[in-house]
C-alpha positions as CSV (number, residue, x, y, z in Angstrom):
1,M,-92.6,-54.2,-194.6
2,S,-92.0,-53.6,-190.9
3,G,-94.9,-56.0,-190.1
4,N,-93.1,-58.8,-192.0
5,K,-89.9,-58.1,-190.2
6,G,-91.8,-58.2,-186.9
7,T,-93.4,-61.4,-187.7
8,Q,-90.1,-62.9,-188.8
9,G,-88.5,-61.7,-185.6
10,G,-91.2,-63.2,-183.5
11,R,-90.8,-66.5,-185.2
12,G,-87.1,-66.4,-184.8
13,R,-87.4,-65.7,-181.1
14,L,-89.9,-68.5,-180.7
15,G,-87.7,-70.9,-182.7
16,S,-84.7,-69.9,-180.5
17,V,-86.7,-70.6,-177.3
18,L,-87.9,-74.0,-178.6
19,S,-84.4,-75.0,-179.7
20,G,-83.0,-74.0,-176.3
21,L,-85.8,-76.0,-174.6
22,A,-85.0,-79.0,-176.8
23,V,-81.3,-78.9,-175.9
24,A,-82.1,-78.6,-172.2
25,V,-84.6,-81.5,-172.2
26,G,-82.2,-83.5,-174.4
27,C,-79.4,-82.9,-171.9
28,L,-81.6,-84.1,-169.0
29,L,-82.6,-87.3,-170.8
30,F,-79.1,-88.0,-171.9
31,L,-77.5,-87.4,-168.6
32,G,-80.3,-89.1,-166.7
33,G,-80.1,-92.2,-168.8
34,F,-76.3,-92.3,-168.7
35,V,-76.1,-91.8,-164.9
36,G,-78.9,-94.2,-164.2
37,G,-77.2,-96.8,-166.4
38,A,-73.9,-96.3,-164.5
39,L,-75.6,-96.7,-161.2
40,I,-77.8,-99.7,-162.1
41,Y,-75.5,-101.7,-164.4
42,Q,-71.9,-103.0,-164.3
43,P,-70.1,-103.8,-167.5
44,Y,-68.3,-107.2,-167.8
45,S,-66.4,-109.1,-170.5
46,V,-67.4,-112.8,-170.9
47,P,-64.2,-114.7,-170.0
48,T,-64.9,-118.1,-171.6
49,D,-67.0,-119.8,-174.4
50,S,-69.1,-121.8,-171.9
51,M,-72.1,-119.6,-172.6
52,T,-72.1,-119.9,-176.4
53,P,-74.2,-119.4,-178.4
54,T,-76.0,-117.0,-176.1
55,L,-72.8,-115.1,-175.1
56,D,-69.6,-115.4,-177.2
57,V,-66.2,-115.3,-175.5
58,G,-65.1,-111.7,-175.2
59,S,-68.7,-110.3,-175.4
60,K,-69.3,-107.0,-173.6
61,I,-72.3,-107.4,-171.3
62,L,-74.2,-105.3,-168.9
63,A,-75.2,-106.9,-165.6
64,Q,-77.8,-105.3,-163.4
65,R,-76.7,-105.0,-159.8
66,I,-79.2,-107.1,-157.9
67,D,-79.3,-109.0,-154.7
68,G,-78.8,-112.8,-155.0
69,A,-82.2,-113.2,-153.3
70,D,-83.9,-111.8,-156.4
71,V,-82.4,-114.3,-158.8
72,R,-84.8,-116.7,-160.5
73,R,-84.4,-119.8,-162.6
74,G,-83.2,-119.1,-166.2
75,D,-81.4,-115.9,-165.2
76,V,-77.9,-115.5,-166.6
77,V,-75.8,-114.2,-163.7
78,V,-72.3,-113.0,-162.9
79,F,-70.9,-114.4,-159.7
80,T,-67.7,-115.0,-157.8
81,D,-67.0,-118.0,-155.6
82,P,-63.7,-119.1,-154.0
83,L,-64.3,-122.8,-155.1
84,W,-64.7,-121.6,-158.7
85,G,-61.5,-119.5,-158.8
86,N,-62.8,-116.4,-157.0
87,S,-63.0,-114.4,-160.3
88,P,-66.2,-113.2,-162.1
89,M,-67.9,-116.0,-164.0
90,V,-71.1,-116.1,-166.1
91,K,-73.5,-119.0,-166.0
92,R,-77.3,-119.7,-166.2
93,V,-79.4,-120.5,-163.1
94,A,-80.8,-124.0,-163.7
95,A,-82.3,-124.5,-160.2
96,V,-82.7,-122.7,-156.9
97,G,-82.7,-123.8,-153.3
98,G,-85.1,-126.7,-152.6
99,D,-85.2,-127.8,-156.3
100,T,-84.2,-131.3,-157.4
101,V,-82.5,-130.8,-160.7
102,A,-81.7,-133.9,-162.8
103,C,-80.6,-134.9,-166.3
104,C,-81.7,-136.3,-168.5
105,D,-85.2,-137.4,-169.4
106,R,-85.9,-139.7,-172.4
107,D,-85.8,-136.7,-174.7
108,G,-82.4,-135.5,-173.3
109,R,-83.9,-132.6,-171.4
110,L,-83.1,-131.1,-168.0
111,T,-85.8,-131.7,-165.3
112,V,-86.6,-129.5,-162.3
113,D,-88.7,-131.3,-159.7
114,G,-89.6,-133.8,-162.4
115,R,-90.8,-131.1,-164.9
116,P,-88.9,-131.1,-168.2
117,V,-87.4,-127.7,-169.2
118,V,-87.2,-126.7,-172.9
119,E,-83.9,-124.9,-173.5
120,P,-83.7,-123.7,-177.1
121,Y,-80.6,-121.6,-176.4
122,L,-78.4,-124.7,-175.9
123,R,-75.5,-125.4,-178.3
124,P,-76.1,-128.6,-180.3
125,G,-73.6,-131.4,-179.8
126,P,-71.9,-133.7,-182.3
127,G,-74.4,-135.0,-184.8
128,G,-76.6,-132.0,-184.3
129,R,-78.5,-133.5,-181.3
130,T,-79.1,-131.2,-178.4
131,L,-78.7,-132.6,-174.9
132,A,-79.1,-130.8,-171.6
133,S,-76.0,-132.6,-170.3
134,G,-73.5,-135.2,-171.5
135,Q,-73.4,-136.6,-167.9
136,E,-76.3,-137.8,-165.8
137,F,-76.9,-136.3,-162.4
138,S,-79.6,-135.7,-159.8
139,V,-79.0,-133.0,-157.2
140,T,-81.2,-131.4,-154.5
141,V,-80.1,-127.8,-154.3
142,P,-79.4,-126.6,-150.7
143,K,-81.4,-123.7,-149.3
144,D,-80.3,-120.2,-150.4
145,S,-78.1,-121.7,-153.2
146,L,-78.1,-121.9,-157.0
147,F,-77.3,-124.7,-159.4
148,L,-75.5,-123.1,-162.4
149,L,-74.9,-124.4,-165.9
150,G,-73.3,-123.0,-169.1
151,D,-75.3,-122.9,-172.3
152,D,-72.6,-125.0,-174.0
153,R,-73.1,-128.1,-171.9
154,H,-70.3,-129.9,-173.8
155,T,-67.5,-127.6,-172.7
156,S,-68.8,-125.7,-169.7
157,L,-67.2,-126.3,-166.3
158,D,-70.1,-125.6,-164.1
159,S,-72.0,-127.0,-161.1
160,R,-71.8,-130.5,-162.6
161,T,-68.0,-130.3,-162.2
162,H,-68.3,-129.6,-158.5
163,I,-71.0,-132.1,-157.6
164,Q,-68.7,-134.1,-155.4
165,E,-67.8,-131.0,-153.3
166,A,-69.8,-129.4,-150.5
167,G,-73.1,-128.2,-151.6
168,Q,-73.1,-130.6,-154.6
169,G,-71.9,-127.9,-157.0
170,S,-74.3,-125.2,-155.9
171,V,-73.1,-121.7,-155.0
172,P,-74.6,-119.4,-152.4
173,R,-77.1,-116.7,-153.6
174,S,-74.8,-114.2,-151.9
175,S,-72.1,-115.0,-154.6
176,V,-74.2,-113.3,-157.3
177,V,-73.0,-109.8,-158.2
178,G,-75.3,-109.1,-161.1
179,R,-77.9,-110.4,-163.6
180,V,-77.0,-110.1,-167.3
181,D,-79.7,-108.0,-169.0
182,A,-78.0,-107.0,-172.3
183,V,-75.2,-107.7,-174.7
184,V,-73.7,-104.5,-176.0
185,W,-70.9,-105.9,-178.1
186,P,-71.6,-107.6,-180.5
187,A,-74.9,-105.7,-180.4
188,K,-77.4,-108.4,-179.5
189,G,-79.5,-106.2,-177.2
190,L,-81.7,-107.6,-174.4
191,L,-81.6,-111.2,-173.2
192,E,-85.1,-112.5,-173.4
193,P,-86.3,-114.4,-170.3
194,P,-86.3,-118.2,-171.0
195,K,-89.8,-119.5,-171.4
196,G,-88.8,-123.0,-170.4
197,F,-88.7,-122.0,-166.7
198,A,-91.8,-119.8,-166.7
199,A,-94.2,-122.6,-165.6
200,L,-92.1,-123.4,-162.5
201,P,-93.0,-121.8,-159.2
202,G,-91.8,-118.2,-159.0
203,G,-91.7,-117.8,-162.8
204,T,-88.9,-115.9,-164.5
205,S,-87.4,-112.4,-164.0
206,T,-88.8,-109.4,-165.7
207,P,-86.3,-107.4,-167.9
208,G,-84.4,-104.6,-166.1
209,P,-84.6,-100.9,-167.1
210,F,-82.0,-101.2,-169.9
211,Q,-84.5,-100.5,-172.7
212,A,-85.9,-97.4,-171.0
213,L,-82.4,-96.0,-170.2
214,F,-81.2,-96.7,-173.7
215,T,-84.3,-95.0,-175.2
216,A,-83.7,-91.9,-172.9
217,I,-80.1,-91.6,-174.1
218,V,-81.0,-91.9,-177.8
219,A,-83.9,-89.4,-177.4
220,G,-81.6,-87.0,-175.6
221,C,-79.0,-87.2,-178.4
222,V,-81.7,-86.5,-181.0
223,L,-83.1,-83.5,-179.1
224,I,-79.6,-82.0,-178.5
225,L,-78.7,-82.4,-182.1
226,A,-82.0,-81.0,-183.4
227,G,-81.9,-78.0,-181.0
228,A,-78.3,-77.2,-181.8
229,A,-79.0,-77.4,-185.5
230,Y,-81.9,-75.0,-185.5
231,G,-79.9,-71.8,-185.5
232,P,-77.6,-72.7,-188.5
233,V,-80.6,-74.2,-190.4
234,A,-82.8,-71.2,-189.8
235,R,-80.1,-68.7,-190.9
236,L,-79.5,-70.8,-194.0
237,V,-83.2,-70.9,-194.9
238,T,-83.8,-67.1,-194.3
239,R,-80.7,-65.9,-196.0
240,R,-81.4,-64.2,-199.3
241,P,-79.5,-65.2,-202.4
242,A,-76.7,-62.9,-203.3
243,G,-78.3,-62.0,-206.6
244,Q,-81.4,-60.7,-204.9
245,R,-79.4,-58.5,-202.5
246,Q,-77.4,-57.0,-205.4
247,G,-80.6,-56.3,-207.3
248,K,-82.0,-54.4,-204.4
249,R,-78.9,-52.2,-204.0
250,E,-79.0,-51.3,-207.7
251,K,-82.7,-50.3,-207.5
252,V,-82.0,-48.1,-204.5
253,G,-79.2,-46.4,-206.4
254,V,-81.5,-45.6,-209.3
């Protein structure tokens, strides 16, 4: 009898140690993911519908804090520029310094240095036809600058609107404050790198650490809950039914 009690006691102590370890590891993962996310990402709310259907107006997004020098074609960026109202805006990078960006080719596509770019994220126009732009243009982007377009090319006020100004509508790379990696509300998740720009020199950006940080936070929550639940569950499992306890007392009395 004492052996069984000792075995049960040993198992209970081991279970307590493992549950405590699970809670500790869970806390480290949760806090590490949360703090890392707060340091790397900045939350924003999309102010207009110029990026639909990729980003709806009012969407809550996470933008990775990066240097403008690291931005590549196809990235969706948050930027501020005095000529654009000096408030955070969200657009897609269509071309970078040195590129000649034009529209449109015979199929209605944007071209960068003469190469057509397939943009499946664009919002279709009247009649269901998708055009890269409702207005024709051809611009050579100045050095260290970006040519920015919205995904709804029919309503977006973007670089095309500022073509007649200095820089032909481009904004300095230094205006970028972040690259949008994920949409947290509504929960669309990660933004996939656009394949249409992949064949151009420099390729496209690789996704940021959002997925790894999110996984760490979720795993941390699971471990914390599992570790905290061990004690109550173990007591519930090992507790003897009231009828058995009563029977034992009666037998002792006899």
